Backbone as JSON Lines, residues from 0, in Angstrom:
{"i":0,"aa":"M","n":[-18.29,-11.23,-14.85],"ca":[-19.72,-11.51,-15.01],"c":[-20.29,-12.07,-13.72]}
{"i":1,"aa":"Q","n":[-21.39,-11.5,-13.23],"ca":[-21.97,-11.94,-11.98],"c":[-22.74,-13.24,-12.18]}
{"i":2,"aa":"K","n":[-22.64,-14.11,-11.2],"ca":[-23.38,-15.35,-11.24],"c":[-24.79,-15.13,-10.71]}
{"i":3,"aa":"A","n":[-25.71,-15.98,-11.12],"ca":[-27.07,-15.91,-10.63],"c":[-27.07,-16.05,-9.11]}
{"i":4,"aa":"G","n":[-27.89,-15.25,-8.44],"ca":[-27.95,-15.31,-7.0],"c":[-26.98,-14.36,-6.32]}
{"i":5,"aa":"N","n":[-26.09,-13.73,-7.09],"ca":[-25.11,-12.81,-6.53],"c":[-25.51,-11.35,-6.7]}
{"i":6,"aa":"D","n":[-26.66,-11.09,-7.31],"ca":[-27.04,-9.74,-7.68],"c":[-27.09,-8.78,-6.5]}
{"i":7,"aa":"N","n":[-27.46,-9.28,-5.33],"ca":[-27.6,-8.41,-4.16],"c":[-26.38,-8.39,-3.26]}
{"i":8,"aa":"K","n":[-25.32,-9.05,-3.67],"ca":[-24.1,-9.07,-2.87],"c":[-23.27,-7.83,-3.16]}
{"i":9,"aa":"K","n":[-22.67,-7.27,-2.1],"ca":[-21.96,-6.0,-2.21],"c":[-20.73,-6.07,-3.11]}
{"i":10,"aa":"L","n":[-20.1,-7.25,-3.19],"ca":[-18.84,-7.38,-3.93],"c":[-18.92,-8.48,-4.99]}
{"i":11,"aa":"A","n":[-20.09,-8.66,-5.55],"ca":[-20.29,-9.74,-6.52],"c":[-19.33,-9.6,-7.7]}
{"i":12,"aa":"G","n":[-18.49,-10.6,-7.88],"ca":[-17.57,-10.64,-9.0],"c":[-16.35,-9.75,-8.87]}
{"i":13,"aa":"V","n":[-16.22,-9.02,-7.77],"ca":[-15.08,-8.11,-7.58],"c":[-13.83,-8.93,-7.22]}
{"i":14,"aa":"K","n":[-12.72,-8.63,-7.88],"ca":[-11.46,-9.33,-7.61],"c":[-10.71,-8.58,-6.51]}
{"i":15,"aa":"V","n":[-10.6,-9.22,-5.35],"ca":[-10.03,-8.59,-4.16],"c":[-8.74,-9.29,-3.77]}
{"i":16,"aa":"G","n":[-7.66,-8.55,-3.7],"ca":[-6.43,-9.08,-3.15],"c":[-6.43,-8.88,-1.66]}
{"i":17,"aa":"I","n":[-6.33,-9.95,-0.91],"ca":[-6.24,-9.87,0.55],"c":[-4.79,-10.12,0.94]}
{"i":18,"aa":"I","n":[-4.15,-9.1,1.51],"ca":[-2.72,-9.14,1.81],"c":[-2.55,-9.21,3.31]}
{"i":19,"aa":"L","n":[-2.02,-10.32,3.8],"ca":[-1.82,-10.51,5.24],"c":[-0.39,-10.2,5.62]}
{"i":20,"aa":"T","n":[-0.2,-9.35,6.64],"ca":[1.12,-9.08,7.19],"c":[1.13,-9.45,8.67]}
{"i":21,"aa":"G","n":[2.32,-9.41,9.27],"ca":[2.55,-10.12,10.51],"c":[2.11,-9.53,11.83]}
{"i":22,"aa":"S","n":[0.96,-8.9,11.89],"ca":[0.37,-8.57,13.19],"c":[-0.36,-9.82,13.69]}
{"i":23,"aa":"H","n":[0.41,-10.73,14.26],"ca":[-0.09,-12.08,14.53],"c":[-1.37,-12.09,15.36]}
{"i":24,"aa":"C","n":[-1.47,-11.18,16.33],"ca":[-2.6,-11.21,17.25],"c":[-3.92,-10.85,16.58]}
{"i":25,"aa":"T","n":[-3.88,-10.21,15.41],"ca":[-5.12,-9.85,14.73],"c":[-5.4,-10.7,13.5]}
{"i":26,"aa":"I","n":[-4.57,-11.68,13.22],"ca":[-4.77,-12.54,12.06],"c":[-6.09,-13.31,12.17]}
{"i":27,"aa":"G","n":[-6.4,-13.81,13.35],"ca":[-7.64,-14.57,13.53],"c":[-8.86,-13.75,13.18]}
{"i":28,"aa":"E","n":[-8.9,-12.5,13.64],"ca":[-10.01,-11.6,13.32],"c":[-10.03,-11.29,11.83]}
{"i":29,"aa":"A","n":[-8.85,-11.12,11.26],"ca":[-8.76,-10.84,9.83],"c":[-9.32,-11.98,9.0]}
{"i":30,"aa":"V","n":[-9.03,-13.21,9.4],"ca":[-9.54,-14.37,8.66],"c":[-11.07,-14.38,8.66]}
{"i":31,"aa":"G","n":[-11.66,-14.01,9.79],"ca":[-13.12,-13.93,9.84],"c":[-13.67,-12.92,8.85]}
{"i":32,"aa":"Q","n":[-12.96,-11.81,8.67],"ca":[-13.41,-10.79,7.72],"c":[-13.14,-11.18,6.27]}
{"i":33,"aa":"I","n":[-12.11,-11.99,6.04],"ca":[-11.9,-12.54,4.7],"c":[-13.11,-13.38,4.31]}
{"i":34,"aa":"E","n":[-13.61,-14.14,5.26],"ca":[-14.81,-14.94,5.02],"c":[-16.01,-14.04,4.71]}
{"i":35,"aa":"A","n":[-16.1,-12.9,5.41],"ca":[-17.19,-11.96,5.14],"c":[-17.09,-11.38,3.74]}
{"i":36,"aa":"V","n":[-15.87,-11.06,3.31],"ca":[-15.64,-10.55,1.95],"c":[-16.05,-11.6,0.93]}
{"i":37,"aa":"K","n":[-15.66,-12.83,1.18],"ca":[-16.03,-13.95,0.3],"c":[-17.55,-14.1,0.22]}
{"i":38,"aa":"N","n":[-18.22,-13.98,1.35],"ca":[-19.66,-14.15,1.4],"c":[-20.41,-13.05,0.65]}
{"i":39,"aa":"E","n":[-19.72,-11.94,0.41],"ca":[-20.33,-10.85,-0.36],"c":[-20.07,-11.01,-1.86]}
{"i":40,"aa":"G","n":[-19.55,-12.17,-2.26],"ca":[-19.43,-12.48,-3.68],"c":[-18.09,-12.19,-4.31]}
{"i":41,"aa":"A","n":[-17.09,-11.77,-3.51],"ca":[-15.78,-11.42,-4.06],"c":[-15.0,-12.67,-4.49]}
{"i":42,"aa":"V","n":[-14.14,-12.46,-5.48],"ca":[-13.13,-13.46,-5.85],"c":[-11.84,-13.02,-5.18]}
{"i":43,"aa":"I","n":[-11.31,-13.84,-4.29],"ca":[-10.2,-13.42,-3.42],"c":[-8.89,-14.05,-3.87]}
{"i":44,"aa":"Y","n":[-7.88,-13.18,-3.94],"ca":[-6.51,-13.6,-4.22],"c":[-5.66,-13.33,-2.98]}
{"i":45,"aa":"P","n":[-5.2,-14.37,-2.27],"ca":[-4.45,-14.15,-1.03],"c":[-2.97,-13.91,-1.26]}
{"i":46,"aa":"V","n":[-2.42,-12.97,-0.5],"ca":[-0.99,-12.66,-0.53],"c":[-0.48,-12.69,0.91]}
{"i":47,"aa":"F","n":[0.62,-13.37,1.15],"ca":[1.23,-13.44,2.49],"c":[2.58,-12.71,2.49]}
{"i":48,"aa":"S","n":[2.81,-11.93,3.54],"ca":[4.17,-11.44,3.78],"c":[5.05,-12.63,4.17]}
{"i":49,"aa":"Y","n":[6.36,-12.41,4.16],"ca":[7.26,-13.5,4.55],"c":[6.98,-13.98,5.97]}
{"i":50,"aa":"T","n":[6.7,-13.05,6.87],"ca":[6.46,-13.43,8.26],"c":[5.23,-14.31,8.4]}
{"i":51,"aa":"V","n":[4.13,-13.92,7.78],"ca":[2.92,-14.72,7.86],"c":[3.12,-16.07,7.19]}
{"i":52,"aa":"D","n":[3.88,-16.1,6.13],"ca":[4.1,-17.32,5.37],"c":[4.99,-18.33,6.07]}
{"i":53,"aa":"Q","n":[5.85,-17.86,7.0],"ca":[6.9,-18.73,7.5],"c":[6.97,-18.9,9.02]}
{"i":54,"aa":"V","n":[6.33,-18.02,9.79],"ca":[6.59,-17.99,11.24],"c":[5.4,-18.51,12.04]}
{"i":55,"aa":"D","n":[5.55,-19.7,12.64],"ca":[4.57,-20.18,13.6],"c":[4.63,-19.31,14.85]}
{"i":56,"aa":"N","n":[3.51,-19.14,15.52],"ca":[3.46,-18.31,16.73],"c":[2.32,-18.77,17.62]}
{"i":57,"aa":"R","n":[2.14,-18.11,18.75],"ca":[1.14,-18.58,19.7],"c":[-0.3,-18.34,19.24]}
{"i":58,"aa":"F","n":[-0.47,-17.54,18.18],"ca":[-1.81,-17.25,17.69],"c":[-2.26,-18.19,16.58]}
{"i":59,"aa":"Y","n":[-1.33,-18.73,15.83],"ca":[-1.67,-19.67,14.77],"c":[-0.43,-20.43,14.32]}
{"i":60,"aa":"Q","n":[-0.67,-21.58,13.71],"ca":[0.37,-22.34,13.04],"c":[0.23,-22.09,11.54]}
{"i":61,"aa":"V","n":[1.35,-21.86,10.89],"ca":[1.33,-21.47,9.48],"c":[0.59,-22.5,8.62]}
{"i":62,"aa":"K","n":[0.86,-23.77,8.85],"ca":[0.24,-24.81,8.03],"c":[-1.28,-24.73,8.11]}
{"i":63,"aa":"E","n":[-1.81,-24.54,9.32],"ca":[-3.26,-24.47,9.5],"c":[-3.83,-23.19,8.9]}
{"i":64,"aa":"L","n":[-3.1,-22.09,9.03],"ca":[-3.56,-20.83,8.44],"c":[-3.66,-20.95,6.93]}
{"i":65,"aa":"K","n":[-2.63,-21.5,6.31],"ca":[-2.64,-21.66,4.85],"c":[-3.8,-22.55,4.41]}
{"i":66,"aa":"K","n":[-4.03,-23.62,5.13],"ca":[-5.14,-24.52,4.8],"c":[-6.46,-23.78,4.85]}
{"i":67,"aa":"K","n":[-6.65,-22.97,5.89],"ca":[-7.88,-22.21,6.04],"c":[-8.06,-21.2,4.91]}
{"i":68,"aa":"I","n":[-7.01,-20.45,4.62],"ca":[-7.09,-19.42,3.58],"c":[-7.36,-20.03,2.21]}
{"i":69,"aa":"M","n":[-6.69,-21.1,1.91],"ca":[-6.9,-21.73,0.6],"c":[-8.3,-22.33,0.48]}
{"i":70,"aa":"S","n":[-8.86,-22.8,1.6],"ca":[-10.23,-23.33,1.55],"c":[-11.23,-22.2,1.34]}
{"i":71,"aa":"L","n":[-10.93,-21.02,1.85],"ca":[-11.83,-19.87,1.68],"c":[-11.75,-19.28,0.28]}
{"i":72,"aa":"T","n":[-10.56,-19.29,-0.29],"ca":[-10.34,-18.54,-1.53],"c":[-10.28,-19.4,-2.79]}
{"i":73,"aa":"D","n":[-10.0,-20.68,-2.63],"ca":[-9.81,-21.57,-3.79],"c":[-8.68,-21.08,-4.69]}
{"i":74,"aa":"K","n":[-7.72,-20.37,-4.1],"ca":[-6.59,-19.84,-4.86],"c":[-5.29,-20.24,-4.15]}
{"i":75,"aa":"G","n":[-4.21,-20.33,-4.93],"ca":[-2.91,-20.5,-4.32],"c":[-2.47,-19.21,-3.65]}
{"i":76,"aa":"I","n":[-1.64,-19.33,-2.64],"ca":[-1.17,-18.16,-1.9],"c":[0.03,-17.55,-2.61]}
{"i":77,"aa":"I","n":[-0.02,-16.25,-2.85],"ca":[1.12,-15.52,-3.41],"c":[2.06,-15.18,-2.26]}
{"i":78,"aa":"N","n":[3.26,-15.75,-2.27],"ca":[4.15,-15.61,-1.12],"c":[5.6,-15.31,-1.52]}
{"i":79,"aa":"S","n":[5.78,-14.74,-2.7],"ca":[7.12,-14.3,-3.11],"c":[6.99,-13.0,-3.89]}
{"i":80,"aa":"I","n":[8.06,-12.25,-3.93],"ca":[8.06,-10.98,-4.67],"c":[7.82,-11.23,-6.15]}
{"i":81,"aa":"T","n":[8.45,-12.26,-6.69],"ca":[8.29,-12.53,-8.13],"c":[6.86,-12.95,-8.47]}
{"i":82,"aa":"A","n":[6.19,-13.63,-7.55],"ca":[4.8,-14.02,-7.8],"c":[3.85,-12.83,-7.66]}
{"i":83,"aa":"A","n":[4.22,-11.85,-6.84],"ca":[3.36,-10.68,-6.62],"c":[3.5,-9.63,-7.72]}
{"i":84,"aa":"E","n":[4.65,-9.57,-8.35],"ca":[4.92,-8.52,-9.33],"c":[3.92,-8.48,-10.48]}
{"i":85,"aa":"P","n":[3.43,-9.62,-11.01],"ca":[2.49,-9.58,-12.13],"c":[1.11,-9.03,-11.79]}
{"i":86,"aa":"I","n":[0.81,-8.81,-10.51],"ca":[-0.52,-8.31,-10.12],"c":[-0.89,-7.06,-10.9]}
{"i":87,"aa":"G","n":[0.06,-6.15,-11.04],"ca":[-0.2,-4.92,-11.78],"c":[-0.26,-5.12,-13.28]}
{"i":88,"aa":"P","n":[0.81,-5.64,-13.9],"ca":[0.8,-5.8,-15.35],"c":[-0.36,-6.64,-15.88]}
{"i":89,"aa":"Q","n":[-0.77,-7.64,-15.12],"ca":[-1.87,-8.5,-15.56],"c":[-3.23,-8.0,-15.1]}
{"i":90,"aa":"K","n":[-3.25,-6.87,-14.38],"ca":[-4.51,-6.29,-13.88],"c":[-5.35,-7.36,-13.17]}
{"i":91,"aa":"M","n":[-4.7,-8.04,-12.23],"ca":[-5.35,-9.16,-11.56],"c":[-6.45,-8.75,-10.6]}
{"i":92,"aa":"L","n":[-6.35,-7.54,-10.03],"ca":[-7.24,-7.14,-8.94],"c":[-8.02,-5.87,-9.27]}
{"i":93,"aa":"D","n":[-9.23,-5.79,-8.7],"ca":[-9.98,-4.54,-8.71],"c":[-9.62,-3.68,-7.5]}
{"i":94,"aa":"V","n":[-9.31,-4.33,-6.38],"ca":[-8.98,-3.65,-5.14],"c":[-8.08,-4.58,-4.32]}
{"i":95,"aa":"A","n":[-7.17,-3.99,-3.56],"ca":[-6.32,-4.76,-2.65],"c":[-6.56,-4.27,-1.23]}
{"i":96,"aa":"A","n":[-6.53,-5.18,-0.28],"ca":[-6.72,-4.83,1.13],"c":[-5.62,-5.46,1.96]}
{"i":97,"aa":"V","n":[-4.89,-4.63,2.71],"ca":[-3.83,-5.12,3.6],"c":[-4.46,-5.32,4.97]}
{"i":98,"aa":"V","n":[-4.64,-6.59,5.34],"ca":[-5.44,-6.95,6.51],"c":[-4.77,-8.06,7.3]}
{"i":99,"aa":"P","n":[-4.13,-7.78,8.42],"ca":[-3.84,-6.47,8.98],"c":[-2.58,-5.87,8.36]}
{"i":100,"aa":"A","n":[-2.41,-4.56,8.58],"ca":[-1.21,-3.86,8.11],"c":[-0.36,-3.49,9.32]}
{"i":101,"aa":"T","n":[0.81,-4.09,9.41],"ca":[1.71,-3.79,10.53],"c":[2.34,-2.4,10.38]}
{"i":102,"aa":"G","n":[2.9,-1.91,11.47],"ca":[3.65,-0.66,11.42],"c":[4.82,-0.75,10.46]}
{"i":103,"aa":"N","n":[5.49,-1.88,10.43],"ca":[6.61,-2.08,9.51],"c":[6.17,-1.95,8.06]}
{"i":104,"aa":"T","n":[5.05,-2.59,7.73],"ca":[4.51,-2.51,6.37],"c":[4.11,-1.08,6.03]}
{"i":105,"aa":"I","n":[3.44,-0.41,6.94],"ca":[3.0,0.98,6.72],"c":[4.2,1.89,6.49]}
{"i":106,"aa":"A","n":[5.23,1.75,7.32],"ca":[6.42,2.6,7.19],"c":[7.11,2.38,5.85]}
{"i":107,"aa":"K","n":[7.25,1.13,5.47],"ca":[7.93,0.84,4.2],"c":[7.1,1.3,3.0]}
{"i":108,"aa":"L","n":[5.8,1.1,3.06],"ca":[4.95,1.54,1.96],"c":[5.0,3.06,1.81]}
{"i":109,"aa":"A","n":[4.97,3.77,2.93],"ca":[5.01,5.24,2.89],"c":[6.33,5.76,2.35]}
{"i":110,"aa":"N","n":[7.39,4.96,2.48],"ca":[8.72,5.41,2.06],"c":[9.25,4.67,0.84]}
{"i":111,"aa":"G","n":[8.38,3.98,0.13],"ca":[8.75,3.37,-1.13],"c":[9.7,2.2,-1.03]}
{"i":112,"aa":"I","n":[9.68,1.49,0.1],"ca":[10.54,0.31,0.28],"c":[9.73,-0.94,-0.04]}
{"i":113,"aa":"I","n":[10.21,-1.71,-1.01],"ca":[9.47,-2.88,-1.49],"c":[10.37,-4.11,-1.32]}
{"i":114,"aa":"D","n":[10.22,-4.8,-0.19],"ca":[11.1,-5.93,0.09],"c":[10.35,-7.17,0.57]}
{"i":115,"aa":"S","n":[9.06,-7.25,0.25],"ca":[8.28,-8.42,0.63],"c":[7.17,-8.63,-0.39]}
{"i":116,"aa":"P","n":[6.58,-9.83,-0.42],"ca":[5.45,-10.06,-1.33],"c":[4.3,-9.09,-1.08]}
{"i":117,"aa":"A","n":[4.04,-8.77,0.19],"ca":[2.95,-7.86,0.53],"c":[3.17,-6.48,-0.08]}
{"i":118,"aa":"L","n":[4.35,-5.95,0.1],"ca":[4.65,-4.62,-0.41],"c":[4.69,-4.59,-1.94]}
{"i":119,"aa":"M","n":[5.22,-5.63,-2.54],"ca":[5.23,-5.71,-4.0],"c":[3.81,-5.78,-4.54]}
{"i":120,"aa":"A","n":[2.94,-6.53,-3.87],"ca":[1.55,-6.62,-4.31],"c":[0.88,-5.24,-4.31]}
{"i":121,"aa":"V","n":[1.11,-4.46,-3.26],"ca":[0.52,-3.12,-3.2],"c":[1.11,-2.23,-4.28]}
{"i":122,"aa":"K","n":[2.44,-2.22,-4.39],"ca":[3.09,-1.37,-5.39],"c":[2.61,-1.72,-6.8]}
{"i":123,"aa":"S","n":[2.57,-3.01,-7.11],"ca":[2.2,-3.44,-8.44],"c":[0.75,-3.09,-8.75]}
{"i":124,"aa":"H","n":[-0.12,-3.27,-7.77],"ca":[-1.54,-2.95,-7.95],"c":[-1.76,-1.45,-8.14]}
{"i":125,"aa":"L","n":[-1.03,-0.62,-7.4],"ca":[-1.22,0.83,-7.48],"c":[-0.86,1.4,-8.85]}
{"i":126,"aa":"R","n":[-0.03,0.71,-9.59],"ca":[0.33,1.22,-10.92],"c":[-0.88,1.33,-11.83]}
{"i":127,"aa":"N","n":[-1.96,0.6,-11.49],"ca":[-3.18,0.62,-12.28],"c":[-4.17,1.67,-11.79]}
{"i":128,"aa":"Q","n":[-3.74,2.52,-10.82],"ca":[-4.62,3.56,-10.29],"c":[-5.9,2.96,-9.7]}
{"i":129,"aa":"R","n":[-5.73,1.81,-9.05],"ca":[-6.86,1.13,-8.4],"c":[-6.67,1.16,-6.89]}
{"i":130,"aa":"P","n":[-7.76,1.05,-6.12],"ca":[-7.69,1.32,-4.68],"c":[-7.0,0.25,-3.85]}
{"i":131,"aa":"V","n":[-6.36,0.73,-2.78],"ca":[-5.77,-0.11,-1.75],"c":[-6.39,0.29,-0.41]}
{"i":132,"aa":"V","n":[-6.83,-0.69,0.35],"ca":[-7.44,-0.47,1.66],"c":[-6.48,-0.97,2.73]}
{"i":133,"aa":"I","n":[-6.21,-0.12,3.73],"ca":[-5.27,-0.43,4.8],"c":[-6.03,-0.65,6.1]}
{"i":134,"aa":"A","n":[-5.85,-1.81,6.72],"ca":[-6.42,-2.11,8.04],"c":[-5.29,-2.12,9.05]}
{"i":135,"aa":"V","n":[-5.05,-0.96,9.64],"ca":[-3.88,-0.77,10.5],"c":[-3.97,-1.61,11.78]}
{"i":136,"aa":"S","n":[-2.83,-2.13,12.21],"ca":[-2.71,-2.81,13.5],"c":[-1.27,-2.69,13.96]}
{"i":137,"aa":"T","n":[-1.01,-1.67,14.79],"ca":[0.37,-1.45,15.23],"c":[0.41,-0.67,16.54]}
{"i":138,"aa":"N","n":[1.39,-1.0,17.36],"ca":[1.54,-0.34,18.66],"c":[2.18,1.04,18.57]}
{"i":139,"aa":"D","n":[2.72,1.42,17.4],"ca":[3.4,2.71,17.31],"c":[2.68,3.68,16.37]}
{"i":140,"aa":"A","n":[1.38,3.46,16.16],"ca":[0.62,4.27,15.19],"c":[0.56,5.75,15.58]}
{"i":141,"aa":"L","n":[0.54,6.03,16.87],"ca":[0.43,7.41,17.33],"c":[1.77,7.94,17.85]}
{"i":142,"aa":"S","n":[2.85,7.23,17.5],"ca":[4.19,7.7,17.87],"c":[5.05,7.69,16.61]}
{"i":143,"aa":"T","n":[6.0,6.78,16.51],"ca":[6.95,6.83,15.4],"c":[6.31,6.59,14.04]}
{"i":144,"aa":"N","n":[5.16,5.92,13.99],"ca":[4.52,5.65,12.7],"c":[3.43,6.65,12.35]}
{"i":145,"aa":"A","n":[3.17,7.61,13.21],"ca":[2.1,8.57,12.92],"c":[2.36,9.32,11.62]}
{"i":146,"aa":"K","n":[3.62,9.71,11.39],"ca":[3.92,10.44,10.16],"c":[3.69,9.59,8.92]}
{"i":147,"aa":"N","n":[3.96,8.28,9.02],"ca":[3.78,7.4,7.87],"c":[2.3,7.17,7.57]}
{"i":148,"aa":"I","n":[1.5,7.05,8.61],"ca":[0.06,6.95,8.41],"c":[-0.45,8.23,7.76]}
{"i":149,"aa":"G","n":[0.07,9.37,8.18],"ca":[-0.3,10.65,7.57],"c":[0.06,10.7,6.1]}
{"i":150,"aa":"I","n":[1.22,10.18,5.75],"ca":[1.62,10.14,4.34],"c":[0.63,9.31,3.53]}
{"i":151,"aa":"L","n":[0.28,8.13,4.05],"ca":[-0.63,7.26,3.32],"c":[-2.03,7.85,3.22]}
{"i":152,"aa":"L","n":[-2.47,8.54,4.26],"ca":[-3.79,9.18,4.23],"c":[-3.87,10.23,3.12]}
{"i":153,"aa":"N","n":[-2.73,10.76,2.72],"ca":[-2.7,11.79,1.7],"c":[-2.3,11.26,0.32]}
{"i":154,"aa":"M","n":[-2.14,9.95,0.2],"ca":[-1.78,9.35,-1.08],"c":[-3.03,9.0,-1.88]}
{"i":155,"aa":"K","n":[-2.95,9.23,-3.16],"ca":[-4.04,8.88,-4.06],"c":[-4.25,7.37,-4.07]}
{"i":156,"aa":"N","n":[-5.5,6.95,-4.04],"ca":[-5.91,5.55,-4.13],"c":[-5.62,4.73,-2.88]}
{"i":157,"aa":"I","n":[-5.25,5.38,-1.77],"ca":[-5.07,4.69,-0.5],"c":[-6.23,5.06,0.42]}
{"i":158,"aa":"Y","n":[-6.86,4.05,1.01],"ca":[-7.98,4.24,1.92],"c":[-7.74,3.4,3.18]}
{"i":159,"aa":"F","n":[-8.37,3.78,4.27],"ca":[-8.19,3.07,5.53],"c":[-9.5,2.48,6.01]}
{"i":160,"aa":"V","n":[-9.41,1.3,6.62],"ca":[-10.51,0.8,7.43],"c":[-10.56,1.68,8.69]}
{"i":161,"aa":"P","n":[-11.72,2.2,9.07],"ca":[-11.78,3.03,10.29],"c":[-11.1,2.35,11.48]}
{"i":162,"aa":"F","n":[-10.42,3.15,12.28],"ca":[-9.61,2.58,13.36],"c":[-9.85,3.28,14.69]}
{"i":163,"aa":"R","n":[-9.32,2.68,15.74],"ca":[-9.5,3.18,17.1],"c":[-8.27,2.85,17.93]}
{"i":164,"aa":"Q","n":[-8.15,3.52,19.07],"ca":[-7.17,3.09,20.08],"c":[-7.72,1.84,20.75]}
{"i":165,"aa":"D","n":[-6.96,0.77,20.73],"ca":[-7.46,-0.48,21.3],"c":[-7.28,-0.58,22.8]}
{"i":166,"aa":"D","n":[-6.3,0.12,23.35],"ca":[-6.07,0.08,24.8],"c":[-5.35,1.36,25.2]}
{"i":167,"aa":"P","n":[-6.05,2.52,25.23],"ca":[-5.38,3.81,25.36],"c":[-4.65,4.04,26.67]}
{"i":168,"aa":"F","n":[-5.0,3.32,27.71],"ca":[-4.35,3.55,29.0],"c":[-3.12,2.67,29.21]}
{"i":169,"aa":"V","n":[-3.06,1.55,28.5],"ca":[-1.91,0.65,28.6],"c":[-0.99,0.79,27.39]}
{"i":170,"aa":"K","n":[-1.58,0.94,26.19],"ca":[-0.82,1.09,24.95],"c":[-1.29,2.37,24.27]}
{"i":171,"aa":"E","n":[-0.84,3.5,24.77],"ca":[-1.41,4.78,24.36],"c":[-1.12,5.14,22.9]}
{"i":172,"aa":"S","n":[-0.13,4.52,22.28],"ca":[0.21,4.83,20.9],"c":[-0.36,3.82,19.9]}
{"i":173,"aa":"S","n":[-1.11,2.86,20.39],"ca":[-1.57,1.75,19.56],"c":[-2.9,2.06,18.87]}
{"i":174,"aa":"L","n":[-2.99,1.67,17.6],"ca":[-4.24,1.74,16.86],"c":[-4.54,0.39,16.23]}
{"i":175,"aa":"V","n":[-5.81,0.07,16.13],"ca":[-6.23,-1.15,15.43],"c":[-7.48,-0.84,14.62]}
{"i":176,"aa":"A","n":[-7.54,-1.4,13.42],"ca":[-8.71,-1.23,12.57],"c":[-9.9,-1.96,13.17]}
{"i":177,"aa":"C","n":[-11.08,-1.4,12.97],"ca":[-12.32,-2.1,13.3],"c":[-12.62,-3.04,12.14]}
{"i":178,"aa":"M","n":[-12.15,-4.28,12.28],"ca":[-12.14,-5.21,11.16],"c":[-13.52,-5.49,10.59]}
{"i":179,"aa":"E","n":[-14.57,-5.36,11.41],"ca":[-15.91,-5.63,10.91],"c":[-16.37,-4.6,9.87]}
{"i":180,"aa":"K","n":[-15.59,-3.54,9.7],"ca":[-15.9,-2.53,8.69],"c":[-15.12,-2.75,7.38]}
{"i":181,"aa":"L","n":[-14.46,-3.89,7.27],"ca":[-13.65,-4.14,6.08],"c":[-14.49,-4.16,4.8]}
{"i":182,"aa":"V","n":[-15.59,-4.89,4.8],"ca":[-16.41,-4.99,3.59],"c":[-16.86,-3.61,3.13]}
{"i":183,"aa":"D","n":[-17.4,-2.83,4.05],"ca":[-17.88,-1.49,3.66],"c":[-16.73,-0.58,3.24]}
{"i":184,"aa":"S","n":[-15.57,-0.74,3.86],"ca":[-14.4,0.05,3.46],"c":[-14.0,-0.27,2.02]}
{"i":185,"aa":"I","n":[-14.06,-1.53,1.65],"ca":[-13.75,-1.94,0.28],"c":[-14.79,-1.37,-0.69]}
{"i":186,"aa":"V","n":[-16.06,-1.47,-0.33],"ca":[-17.12,-0.95,-1.19],"c":[-16.92,0.54,-1.44]}
{"i":187,"aa":"Y","n":[-16.63,1.3,-0.39],"ca":[-16.41,2.74,-0.54],"c":[-15.16,3.02,-1.36]}
{"i":188,"aa":"A","n":[-14.09,2.28,-1.11],"ca":[-12.84,2.51,-1.85],"c":[-13.04,2.3,-3.34]}
{"i":189,"aa":"L","n":[-13.83,1.32,-3.7],"ca":[-14.12,1.08,-5.11],"c":[-14.85,2.25,-5.77]}
{"i":190,"aa":"Q","n":[-15.48,3.08,-4.93],"ca":[-16.15,4.29,-5.41],"c":[-15.26,5.53,-5.27]}
{"i":191,"aa":"G","n":[-14.02,5.32,-4.85],"ca":[-13.1,6.43,-4.65],"c":[-13.39,7.24,-3.4]}
{"i":192,"aa":"K","n":[-13.97,6.59,-2.38],"ca":[-14.37,7.29,-1.17],"c":[-13.76,6.62,0.07]}
{"i":193,"aa":"Q","n":[-13.48,7.44,1.09],"ca":[-13.05,6.95,2.38],"c":[-14.27,6.75,3.27]}
{"i":194,"aa":"L","n":[-14.44,5.54,3.8],"ca":[-15.52,5.28,4.74],"c":[-15.35,6.16,5.97]}
{"i":195,"aa":"Q","n":[-16.4,6.8,6.39],"ca":[-16.37,7.7,7.54],"c":[-17.37,7.23,8.61]}
{"i":196,"aa":"P","n":[-17.14,7.6,9.88],"ca":[-15.96,8.32,10.37],"c":[-14.74,7.42,10.39]}
{"i":197,"aa":"L","n":[-13.58,8.04,10.23],"ca":[-12.33,7.29,10.21],"c":[-11.83,6.98,11.61]}
{"i":198,"aa":"L","n":[-11.98,7.94,12.52],"ca":[-11.53,7.78,13.9],"c":[-12.71,7.38,14.76]}
{"i":199,"aa":"L","n":[-12.63,6.24,15.41],"ca":[-13.75,5.7,16.15],"c":[-13.44,5.54,17.63]}
{"i":200,"aa":"G","n":[-14.51,5.46,18.43],"ca":[-14.38,5.03,19.81],"c":[-14.3,3.52,19.85]}
{"i":201,"aa":"P","n":[-14.57,2.91,21.01],"ca":[-14.51,1.44,21.11],"c":[-15.43,0.79,20.09]}
{"i":202,"aa":"C","n":[-14.94,-0.26,19.44],"ca":[-15.78,-0.98,18.48],"c":[-16.9,-1.7,19.22]}
{"i":203,"aa":"A","n":[-18.08,-1.66,18.62],"ca":[-19.24,-2.34,19.24],"c":[-19.06,-3.85,19.19]}
């Protein structure tokens, strides 16, 4: 049920699973887009891969990241396979978004390998024939992972945030999602549509 004042918001009352995986350098940008999703009226359920949940790095400290995410979502973080499994049976989500999605996550998802909370969340959610949005961020997208991205592009209920080469002359195989298109990608996915164009030049 929509609350008063939410009528004009793009995602008013929509239950969105935000699944973070370990592309550490894009986590900061992803957090900004989680806030944008929240501002559009969504109810957000956060899911962390093991790496995001446990590994401090030069881009963020886990304790501070968790504090920020919980303040944005008012929800506990799902960070185990057993906690993620009920997402499907309990129909917890209307849509799930993997933001960012590492090459490792993409490869495992394309090949049916479920060994983390992030992957279990996607698998469990897909059993309900509901959409999953992938925000790719990986250095091997146009090399060893190209076939896996192709598999996901052809899977029912899988959609992508439009993406681009982030540094084609230095990292020629690397792709990164244009994170500012996350909200619209979710809106389109809920309608069973892929936001277009999918392949972009430099993000504005």
